[in-house]
C-alpha positions in Angstrom: -0.3 -0.2 -0.1 0.7 3.8 -0.5 3.1 3.4 -4.1 0.1 4.5 -6.4 2.3 7.4 -8.3 4.9 6.9 -6.2 7.1 9.8 -6.5 9.9 9.9 -4.3 12.3 7.6 -2.3 15.2 7.4 0.6 17.0 5.7 2.3 18.0 5.4 6.2 21.4 6.3 7.1 21.7 3.3 8.4 20.6 1.7 5.6 17.3 -0.6 6.7 15.0 0.1 5.7 13.3 2.5 2.7 10.5 5.0 2.4 8.4 6.2 -0.5 6.1 8.7 -1.2 2.9 7.6 -2.9 1.7 11.3 -4.4 -2.0 9.5 -5.3 -2.2 7.4 -2.3 -1.0 10.6 0.1 0.9 8.2 2.0 4.7 7.2 2.7 5.5 3.2 2.3 8.1 2.1 4.3 9.9 -1.3 3.8 13.0 -3.0 5.8 16.0 -3.5 3.3 18.1 -6.6 2.9 21.4 -5.4 3.3 23.3 -7.8 0.7 20.8 -8.6 -1.8 19.0 -4.8 -1.3 15.5 -6.5 -2.0 12.5 -5.2 -0.1 9.8 -6.1 2.2 7.0 -4.5 2.7 6.2 -3.3 6.3 3.3 -0.4 6.9 1.9 2.8 5.3 1.1 6.2 6.9 -1.7 7.9 5.8 -3.3 11.3 5.5 -6.3 11.0 7.6 -4.9 8.2 9.5 -4.3 7.5 12.9 -3.6 11.8 13.9 -1.3 11.9 10.6 -1.5 15.2 8.8 -0.1 17.2 5.5 0.4 14.3 3.4 -2.0 15.6 0.2 0.2 15.2 -3.0 3.3 13.6 -1.5 6.1 15.1 -3.4 9.2 14.3 -2.0 10.8 12.2 0.9 14.0 12.6 3.2 15.7 10.7 5.7 17.8 13.4 8.8 21.7 12.6 9.0 21.3 11.5 11.7 18.0 8.9 10.8 15.9 10.6 13.4 13.4 11.5 11.5 11.6 11.6 8.1 10.6 14.6 6.5 7.9 14.7 3.9 6.5 17.5 1.6 2.5 17.7 0.7 2.2 19.1 -2.3 -1.5 19.3 -1.8 -1.7 20.2 1.8 0.8 22.8 1.2 3.0 21.3 3.6 6.2 20.1 5.6 5.4 16.7 7.6 7.5 15.2 10.2 8.0 12.2 11.9 10.4 10.1 14.5 11.7 7.1 13.5 12.2 3.5 15.5 16.2 3.2 14.1 15.6 -0.3 14.8 12.4 -1.1 13.5 11.7 1.5 10.9 8.7 3.0 12.4 7.7 6.0 11.9 4.7 8.4 14.3 3.7 11.4 13.2 5.1 14.8 15.1 3.8 17.5 13.8 2.7 19.4 10.3 4.1 22.4 9.5 1.6 24.5 6.5 1.7 27.6 4.4 -0.3 30.5 6.0 -0.7 28.8 9.4 1.4 30.5 12.7 2.8 32.5 10.3 4.9 29.8 7.9 4.7 31.3 4.6 7.2 30.0 1.3 4.9 25.6 1.6 2.4 26.7 -1.4 3.1 24.3 -3.7 6.2 22.6 -1.0 8.2 20.2 -4.4 11.7 19.3 -2.1 13.1 19.2 1.0 16.7 19.1 1.9 18.9 19.4 5.2 22.0 20.5 6.2 25.3 17.7 7.0 24.3 19.1 10.6 20.8 18.6 10.6 20.4 21.8 11.9 18.3 23.6 9.4 16.0 22.2 7.1 15.1 24.3 3.6 11.6 23.5 1.7 10.8 24.6 -2.0 7.9 26.0 -2.7 6.9 25.9 -6.1 3.4 28.4 -6.0 4.5 31.1 -3.8 7.7 31.1 -5.7 10.0 30.5 -2.8 12.2 28.8 0.1 10.9 28.7 3.0 13.8 28.1 6.0 13.6 26.7 9.5 15.2 25.4 12.2 15.1 21.4 13.4 14.8 20.5 17.3 17.4 17.2 16.5 15.4 15.8 19.8 12.1 15.6 18.6 12.1 16.7 14.8 9.9 19.5 15.1 10.3 22.1 13.0 10.9 26.2 13.9 9.6 28.5 11.3 12.9 31.4 10.5 11.8 32.5 6.7 11.3 32.6 3.4 13.4 33.7 0.1 10.7 34.3 -2.0 11.2 35.5 -6.1 11.0 39.2 -6.8 11.2 40.2 -3.2 13.9 41.7 -1.4 16.4 41.5 -4.7 15.9 38.0 -4.9 15.6 36.5 -8.4 16.0 32.9 -10.5 12.9 31.1 -8.1 9.9 31.6 -10.0 8.2 28.0 -10.1 10.9 26.8 -7.1 11.1 23.0 -7.5 14.1 22.3 -6.3 16.9 23.2 -3.1 20.1 22.0 -2.4 23.3 22.8 0.3 26.7 23.0 -0.5 29.2 20.4 1.9 30.9 23.0 3.9 27.2 24.1 4.1 28.0 27.7 3.9 25.3 28.3 0.2 22.5 27.1 -0.6 20.8 26.5 -4.5 17.5 26.5 -6.0 16.4 25.8 -9.2 14.0 28.1 -10.5 12.0 26.4 -13.5 10.1 29.6 -15.2 13.4 30.9 -14.7 15.2 29.0 -16.1 18.1 30.0 -13.7 20.2 28.8 -10.3 19.2 31.1 -7.8 22.7 31.1 -5.3 22.1 32.2 -1.4 24.7 32.4 1.3 23.8 30.8 4.8 24.4 31.8 8.2 25.5 29.1 9.7 23.8 29.8 13.1 20.4 31.0 12.1 20.0 29.2 8.3 18.7 32.7 7.3 19.8 33.4 3.5 21.1 35.9 1.6 20.8 35.8 -1.9 24.1 36.2 -3.8 23.3 35.8 -7.1 21.3 33.5 -10.0 22.8 32.1 -13.1 20.1 32.2 -16.2 19.8 30.2 -19.3 21.0 32.3 -22.1 22.6 35.3 -20.0 26.4 35.6 -19.8 27.0 32.7 -22.2 25.5 30.4 -19.7 23.2 27.2 -21.5 22.0 24.1 -20.7 19.2 25.3 -17.9 15.9 25.5 -20.2 13.5 24.2 -17.7 16.3 24.1 -14.8 14.6 21.2 -12.6 17.7 19.8 -10.3 20.7 20.8 -8.9 23.4 19.7 -6.5 27.4 19.9 -5.0 29.8 17.2 -6.0 31.2 16.4 -2.3 34.2 17.9 -2.4 32.1 21.2 -3.2 34.3 22.1 -6.5 31.6 22.0 -8.8 27.4 22.2 -8.9 25.4 20.5 -11.3 22.1 21.1 -12.9 19.5 19.3 -14.8 17.4 20.9 -17.3 14.4 19.0 -18.8 13.5 21.1 -21.6 16.9 22.0 -22.9 17.5 18.0 -22.0 20.9 18.8 -20.6 23.2 19.2 -17.8 25.2 22.5 -16.9 28.5 22.2 -15.0 29.5 25.2 -13.2 32.1 26.0 -11.4 32.5 26.6 -7.4 33.9 29.4 -5.8 
């Protein structure tokens, strides 16, 4: 159960469990994993509106924290980030809370589509595609609960390149955040305060500007483990754009 229109998959850091988001099922399915063969065994499902769970309408992305204690899920239709605690032995999840666009001052989660965590687990960044924004949360590493910090929004306070924000990632050193703007054909670059998680807009790299090419429909962005290069996949240009990184 839970795999209709499966949209996202994540493996726990210990390699023992796999979590899959089913967009049409509004659910997260959990599997145990045979570490020798890779084979999966279905265990259980967590569904929107069942057992007190909320925020999973239109699951778009699932991620596990680096410490393996929590699982975070982006709910596209609920405009939310859902928090689960994780039993590291059994892999079972327990619902903690939901952070929802427009509630308790939270902003930037309209059309929540992607999540990323810093390597130290202190902050969560979420791309709100319909808000053209990146929302910033601090994380309680014990409970997993999130506290809204701020949002960075396209065309606000000089920010550019986030029109239809669809993907966000953090550099390995934690100093920079990169986000793709699908309709801007761009990668937006932010510096990051490692203590507060707040972002400061630096620049954007845009298709067709300054000889940049291969960013038409910029969709996904990642940084190499050594931090020297940034790669962006663009599904309109059918391309991968490569950037060197200072």
